C-alpha positions in Angstrom: 28.3 -106.9 -17.9 31.7 -107.2 -18.7 33.5 -110.0 -17.5 36.5 -106.8 -16.7 37.0 -103.9 -15.9 40.1 -101.8 -16.5 39.7 -98.1 -14.7 42.4 -96.1 -16.4 43.2 -96.0 -20.3 47.5 -95.3 -20.1 49.6 -98.0 -21.7 49.1 -100.1 -19.3 45.5 -100.8 -19.6 45.4 -100.3 -23.3 48.0 -102.8 -22.7 45.9 -105.2 -20.3 42.3 -105.0 -22.8 44.1 -105.9 -26.0 45.4 -109.0 -24.2 42.2 -110.0 -22.8 40.9 -109.1 -25.8 43.4 -111.5 -27.7 42.0 -114.5 -25.2 38.4 -113.1 -26.2 37.6 -112.0 -23.0 35.7 -109.5 -22.6 36.4 -105.9 -21.4 35.7 -102.1 -21.0 38.2 -100.0 -20.4 37.3 -97.0 -17.7 39.1 -93.7 -19.0 38.1 -90.0 -16.6 39.7 -87.8 -19.5 37.6 -86.6 -22.2 40.0 -88.8 -24.7 42.9 -90.2 -24.5 45.0 -86.4 -25.3 48.0 -85.4 -22.3 48.3 -82.8 -20.6 52.2 -82.5 -20.0 55.2 -84.4 -20.4 54.9 -88.0 -19.2 57.7 -91.0 -20.9 59.2 -90.1 -23.6 60.0 -93.4 -24.9 59.9 -98.0 -24.7 62.5 -99.6 -23.7 64.2 -102.5 -25.2 61.5 -105.5 -23.7 59.1 -103.5 -24.3 60.1 -103.4 -28.5 60.0 -107.1 -27.9 56.7 -107.9 -26.2 55.6 -105.1 -28.8 57.3 -107.7 -31.6 55.9 -110.9 -30.1 52.1 -109.4 -30.8 52.5 -108.1 -34.8 52.2 -104.3 -33.8 56.2 -102.8 -33.1 56.0 -101.4 -37.1 53.3 -99.3 -36.0 56.3 -97.7 -33.7 59.3 -97.9 -35.0 57.8 -96.1 -38.0 57.1 -92.8 -35.4 59.6 -93.1 -33.1 63.5 -92.2 -33.2 65.5 -95.7 -31.9 68.3 -95.0 -30.0 71.0 -96.2 -27.1 68.8 -94.7 -24.5 69.8 -95.9 -21.2 71.9 -94.6 -18.7 72.7 -94.6 -15.1 73.9 -92.3 -13.5 76.6 -89.9 -15.4 76.2 -93.5 -17.7 75.7 -94.2 -20.7 74.3 -98.1 -21.4 74.8 -99.1 -25.0 72.6 -102.9 -25.4 73.8 -103.2 -29.1 75.6 -106.3 -28.9 72.8 -107.6 -26.9 71.3 -110.6 -28.5 68.3 -108.9 -29.7 65.9 -108.2 -33.4 65.5 -104.5 -30.5 69.0 -103.9 -29.2 68.2 -99.9 -28.2 65.2 -97.9 -27.1 63.0 -95.7 -28.8 61.9 -92.0 -28.1 58.4 -92.1 -29.3 56.1 -89.3 -26.5 53.6 -91.3 -24.1 51.2 -89.6 -26.0 52.1 -91.0 -29.3 52.4 -94.3 -27.6 48.7 -94.2 -26.4 47.4 -93.4 -29.6 49.2 -96.3 -31.6 47.8 -98.6 -28.9 44.3 -97.2 -28.8 43.8 -97.6 -32.3 44.7 -101.1 -31.9 42.5 -101.7 -29.2 40.2 -100.5 -31.3 40.8 -102.5 -33.9 39.8 -105.9 -31.8 37.1 -104.5 -30.6 37.1 -102.6 -27.1 34.7 -99.8 -26.2 36.7 -96.6 -24.3 34.3 -95.0 -21.9 35.8 -91.9 -21.6 35.3 -89.2 -19.2 34.0 -91.3 -17.0 35.8 -92.5 -14.1 34.9 -95.3 -11.0 33.3 -93.9 -7.7 33.2 -97.4 -5.1 33.1 -100.5 -5.9 31.9 -103.9 -3.8 33.4 -107.4 -4.4 31.7 -110.6 -3.3 32.6 -114.0 -4.3 31.3 -114.1 -8.1 31.7 -110.5 -8.5 32.4 -106.4 -8.8 29.8 -103.8 -8.8 31.4 -100.8 -9.8 29.7 -97.3 -9.4 30.7 -95.0 -12.4 30.2 -90.9 -12.1 28.0 -90.6 -15.2 25.2 -93.0 -13.0 25.9 -96.1 -14.4 26.2 -99.6 -12.5 28.3 -102.1 -14.3 28.9 -105.9 -13.1 32.3 -107.8 -13.8 34.0 -110.7 -12.9 37.2 -108.4 -12.0 38.4 -105.2 -11.8 41.8 -104.1 -12.6 43.6 -100.6 -11.1 45.5 -99.3 -14.0 44.9 -95.4 -12.7 48.0 -94.2 -11.9 49.9 -93.3 -9.1 46.6 -92.0 -6.9 45.1 -94.8 -8.2 41.2 -94.6 -6.1 41.2 -98.5 -6.9 43.8 -99.1 -5.0 42.8 -97.0 -2.0 38.8 -98.9 -2.1 40.4 -102.3 -1.6 42.5 -101.0 1.0 46.4 -102.2 -0.2 49.6 -100.2 1.2 51.2 -98.3 -0.4 54.3 -98.3 1.6 58.1 -97.1 0.1 59.9 -93.3 0.0 59.1 -89.7 0.7 60.7 -87.1 -1.3 63.8 -85.5 -1.1 64.0 -83.8 -4.4 61.4 -82.3 -6.9 62.2 -81.0 -10.3 59.7 -79.6 -13.1 58.8 -80.2 -16.1 57.7 -77.3 -18.2 56.8 -76.0 -22.3 57.1 -72.9 -22.6 57.9 -69.5 -24.3 61.4 -67.7 -23.4 61.9 -64.0 -23.9 65.4 -64.0 -22.6 67.7 -67.1 -24.3 69.4 -69.3 -22.0 72.1 -71.3 -22.2 70.7 -74.6 -24.4 71.8 -78.3 -22.9 72.0 -80.2 -19.7 73.2 -78.1 -16.4 74.3 -80.3 -13.8 74.0 -78.3 -10.9 73.8 -78.2 -6.8 70.4 -78.8 -6.9 70.1 -81.6 -9.7 69.6 -80.9 -13.5 68.4 -78.2 -15.6 67.9 -78.8 -18.9 67.0 -75.8 -21.0 66.0 -77.7 -24.7 64.7 -75.9 -28.4 61.6 -77.6 -29.6 61.1 -77.4 -32.8 57.8 -74.6 -32.8 60.3 -72.2 -31.0 58.8 -72.6 -27.5 60.9 -74.3 -24.8 61.4 -77.5 -22.9 62.9 -77.4 -18.9 64.0 -79.4 -16.7 64.5 -77.3 -13.3 65.0 -79.2 -10.4 64.5 -77.0 -7.3 65.9 -75.9 -4.3 64.0 -77.7 -1.6 61.4 -80.9 -2.7 57.3 -79.9 -3.0 54.9 -82.6 -3.4 52.6 -80.3 -5.2 51.5 -81.6 -8.4 49.6 -78.9 -9.8 52.4 -76.6 -9.5 51.7 -72.7 -10.9 54.0 -70.5 -13.1 55.0 -68.7 -10.6 56.6 -72.0 -8.9 58.3 -72.3 -11.5 59.0 -67.9 -12.4 60.6 -69.0 -8.5 62.7 -71.9 -9.7 64.5 -70.6 -12.0 65.5 -67.1 -10.6 66.4 -69.7 -7.5 69.2 -71.7 -9.7 70.0 -69.6 -12.0 69.2 -66.1 -11.0 66.5 -64.8 -13.6 63.1 -66.2 -14.8 64.3 -65.6 -18.3 60.9 -64.6 -18.7 59.2 -66.9 -19.4 55.5 -67.0 -20.1 52.5 -69.0 -21.6 53.2 -72.3 -20.6 51.1 -75.1 -22.6 52.5 -77.7 -20.1 54.0 -77.6 -16.4 54.1 -81.0 -14.2 56.0 -82.0 -11.0 58.1 -84.1 -10.8 60.0 -85.9 -6.7 62.1 -89.1 -6.2 59.6 -90.1 -4.2 59.0 -94.3 -4.3 56.1 -96.4 -3.7 54.7 -100.5 -4.7 51.3 -101.8 -3.4 52.0 -104.5 -0.9 49.8 -106.6 -3.0 49.4 -106.8 -6.3 46.0 -108.5 -6.5 43.1 -108.1 -3.9 40.5 -110.6 -4.0 38.5 -110.1 -7.7 40.6 -106.9 -7.6 44.1 -106.1 -10.0 46.2 -103.8 -10.3 49.0 -103.2 -12.6 51.0 -100.0 -13.6 51.8 -97.3 -11.4 48.3 -98.0 -9.3 51.1 -100.6 -8.3 54.7 -98.7 -8.5 55.5 -95.3 -8.5 58.5 -93.7 -8.6 60.7 -90.6 -10.7 61.0 -90.9 -14.2 64.6 -90.7 -14.1 66.2 -93.6 -16.2 62.2 -93.6 -18.1 61.4 -97.6 -16.7 57.7 -96.9 -15.3 55.5 -97.3 -18.7 57.9 -100.0 -19.9 57.5 -101.5 -16.1 53.8 -100.6 -17.0 53.1 -102.4 -20.3 55.2 -105.8 -18.9 52.7 -105.9 -15.9 50.0 -106.0 -18.0 51.3 -108.5 -20.9 51.5 -110.6 -17.7 48.8 -110.3 -16.4 46.4 -110.7 -19.1 46.4 -114.2 -20.2 46.4 -115.5 -16.9 43.1 -113.4 -16.1 41.9 -114.6 -19.4 42.3 -118.2 -18.8 40.7 -118.2 -14.9 37.2 -116.4 -15.7 37.5 -119.2 -18.8 37.7 -121.5 -16.2 40.7 -123.3 -17.7 42.9 -122.4 -15.1 42.0 -122.0 -10.9 41.8 -118.5 -9.2 45.6 -120.0 -7.8 47.5 -119.1 -11.4 46.6 -114.8 -10.6 48.7 -115.6 -7.3 51.6 -116.1 -9.5 51.3 -112.3 -11.4 52.0 -111.2 -7.9 54.8 -112.6 -7.2 56.6 -112.4 -10.3 55.9 -108.9 -10.9 55.9 -107.8 -7.4 59.4 -109.2 -7.4 60.3 -106.9 -10.8 59.0 -104.0 -9.5 60.6 -104.4 -6.5 64.1 -104.0 -8.6 62.7 -101.2 -11.0 62.0 -99.4 -7.9 65.5 -100.4 -5.8 67.6 -98.9 -9.2 65.7 -96.0 -9.1 66.5 -95.0 -5.8 70.1 -96.0 -6.8 69.7 -93.8 -9.8 67.9 -90.7 -7.7 70.6 -90.5 -5.1 73.1 -89.9 -8.0 71.5 -86.6 -9.2 72.9 -85.2 -6.0 75.3 -82.8 -6.9 77.9 -83.0 -3.7 81.3 -83.8 -4.2 80.7 -87.2 -2.6 78.1 -87.9 -5.0 80.4 -86.9 -8.1 82.9 -88.6 -7.0 80.6 -91.4 -6.7 79.8 -90.9 -9.9 83.5 -91.2 -11.8 83.8 -94.5 -9.7 80.3 -96.3 -10.6 81.0 -94.5 -14.6 84.7 -96.5 -14.6 82.6 -99.6 -13.5 80.1 -99.4 -16.0 82.3 -98.7 -19.0 83.7 -102.4 -17.8 81.8 -105.3 -20.1 79.9 -107.7 -17.4 79.1 -104.7 -15.1 78.2 -102.6 -17.9 76.1 -106.1 -19.8 74.0 -107.0 -16.2 73.2 -103.6 -15.6 71.9 -102.8 -18.9 70.1 -106.8 -18.6 68.0 -105.1 -15.9 67.3 -101.8 -17.4 66.3 -102.7 -20.8 64.1 -105.8 -19.6 66.3 -108.0 -21.3 67.4 -110.4 -17.8 64.3 -110.8 -16.7 63.9 -114.1 -15.3 60.9 -115.6 -13.2 61.4 -117.2 -10.6 60.9 -121.8 -11.9 58.8 -124.1 -9.7 60.9 -126.1 -8.2 57.2 -128.6 -8.4 57.7 -128.7 -12.4 61.5 -128.7 -12.6 62.1 -131.4 -9.2 65.9 -129.8 -8.1 65.8 -128.1 -4.5 67.7 -124.8 -5.3 64.9 -123.9 -8.9 62.7 -122.1 -6.6 66.3 -118.8 -5.7 66.3 -118.2 -10.1 69.9 -118.7 -9.6 72.1 -119.5 -12.2 74.6 -121.9 -10.4 75.7 -124.0 -13.5 75.3 -126.9 -11.2 71.8 -126.3 -11.1 69.7 -129.3 -12.7 67.1 -125.9 -14.3 68.0 -125.0 -17.6 68.8 -121.4 -17.8 66.4 -120.7 -20.4 63.1 -121.7 -18.3 62.3 -118.2 -16.2 63.3 -115.8 -19.0 62.3 -114.4 -22.3 62.2 -116.5 -25.2 64.9 -116.0 -28.4 63.1 -114.7 -31.2 65.6 -117.5 -33.5 64.8 -117.7 -37.8 63.1 -121.4 -37.5 63.1 -123.3 -39.6 59.5 -125.3 -39.8 57.3 -127.4 -42.4 55.3 -124.0 -43.6 58.4 -122.7 -43.4 61.0 -120.1 -42.2 59.5 -118.1 -39.3 60.3 -116.1 -36.7 59.8 -117.4 -32.6 57.8 -113.8 -31.5 55.8 -114.6 -35.1 54.6 -117.7 -32.8 53.1 -115.5 -30.5 51.2 -113.3 -32.3 47.5 -114.6 -31.3 48.7 -114.4 -27.6 48.5 -118.0 -27.2 51.0 -121.1 -25.7 53.7 -122.4 -28.1 54.9 -125.8 -27.5 58.1 -125.9 -29.4 59.4 -128.9 -30.8 62.5 -128.7 -31.9 63.8 -132.8 -31.5 61.6 -136.0 -32.7 58.4 -135.3 -32.8 56.8 -138.8 -31.7 58.7 -137.1 -28.3 56.2 -135.0 -27.3 52.4 -135.8 -26.6 50.2 -132.6 -25.7 46.9 -134.1 -27.0 45.5 -133.5 -23.5 46.1 -129.6 -24.4 45.7 -129.0 -28.3 42.6 -126.7 -28.0 44.9 -124.9 -25.3 48.7 -125.0 -26.3 49.6 -124.7 -30.4 52.2 -127.0 -31.2 55.3 -126.1 -33.9 57.8 -128.3 -34.8 60.5 -126.7 -36.1 64.7 -127.0 -36.5 66.9 -123.7 -35.3 71.0 -124.8 -36.5 71.9 -121.2 -34.5 73.9 -121.0 -31.4 70.9 -119.9 -28.0 72.4 -116.5 -27.2 71.1 -114.8 -24.2 71.2 -111.2 -22.6 74.2 -111.2 -19.4 74.1 -115.1 -20.1 76.2 -115.7 -23.4 75.5 -118.8 -24.8 73.7 -121.8 -23.2 72.8 -125.4 -24.4 70.2 -125.7 -27.0 67.4 -127.7 -26.0 65.0 -130.6 -27.6 61.7 -128.6 -26.8 60.5 -126.1 -25.0 57.2 -124.3 -23.8 56.4 -120.8 -24.5 53.9 -118.8 -22.0 51.8 -116.3 -24.0 53.7 -113.3 -22.8 56.6 -114.9 -24.2 58.6 -116.2 -21.5 59.8 -120.4 -21.1 58.3 -122.6 -19.0 59.5 -125.3 -19.2 62.7 -126.7 -21.1 63.4 -130.6 -22.6 66.6 -130.2 -22.7 66.8 -135.1 -23.7 63.1 -135.9 -22.5 59.6 -135.0 -22.3 59.9 -135.4 -18.8 57.8 -132.5 -16.4 56.6 -131.5 -19.1 52.2 -132.3 -17.9 53.2 -130.6 -15.0 54.5 -127.4 -16.4 51.6 -128.2 -18.5 49.1 -128.4 -15.8 50.2 -125.7 -13.8 50.1 -122.8 -16.1 47.3 -123.9 -18.7 44.6 -126.1 -16.6 43.9 -129.9 -16.5 
């Protein structure tokens, strides 16, 4: 018996396992691979908001020590720098998914989570009290919940009967690491079929991206497929041989109609898939896990009702839909006819202006995510729209990520993100300590009295008025802001962290 079965030990599943462990919830990871090794090229890096979240857990240096900091955001043919964004990590990190997974798996092991490799969930049944999963090795596991982090072909999603609507592929590309007997023209080439790229690896082999003339759907291409695609694009196959990895990606995009069905939840690629263009997939999945972990833990511990899990779907489905919307636009711009070239030139001009650049980069980096405010907590009619109308009573911080401020506390100087290392909610009191009373929640919410003397600066939004208190969720998003009183604090505490 365990409390949560997590199916899939990729970045999303590993992050979820860590979040649950930090909250004192027992889980087991079930992974069909024999170990953490990956075949083929997967995600190549981490975006700014993901790095911030890893910083919130005190492990970001493990990744920074092994990756390459760079300005990685782009849209169409335009690079989008975020060095001027108010963040300690105004950049992306080049780091292959293989290494990202290994680092996360090491952390999960430190937290005492079991990973069962070489095992699949062959089926499951759910009832009002839990889930019973049948495993490929003959075992049966009973748990309170099961979470599908098992990729775009998710067996968990299919077994739960959750629809996966979306867009069929209109283009495809091959990614490979190979030997070439004839040297190509190294670099990235804009071709009438789409992007073609040749990179020389340190070991002398070549990394290829080859866009195909006609879209192909098979996820298991052959060497003959690669030879054919090269010949179609270049008139020769460069003597390609000995592929150590060969995969195909398309511009197919799909999103689960619901991220929850009873005691079954979905996260990562199980919930949303799209083209890898833009590098959003892994990052969106890790952020799904951060959103879900603390909520699932509170429900399992009995400190919150199951209704809290509905906020997981509402918040993350909206984010996933926006990621897919941007991805569809990006893949449309990959087409190389004259009309699309003209459109790329127009967009490039817009994105060299500060405001359009910041707006789009805020979305792509994850730094501008804003979760819908709760009208019953903040008490304003237009809170549900998530509007940034200055006439609204909702403070711009509500629903956004907490800035990593340099705080002055009775115990000394502390960064705001260090307050979240234990993955517990925090009530940060920045005014008169006597104005705030959270005695009823003292066992569930950490209170920190502090002072901050700088400006409150948010990505894209800019400077906002300084609050007197902030209620921070375990995932680093602001649940409530006090401006001159503690009005609404009890309602916010009750909604998010139980009565």
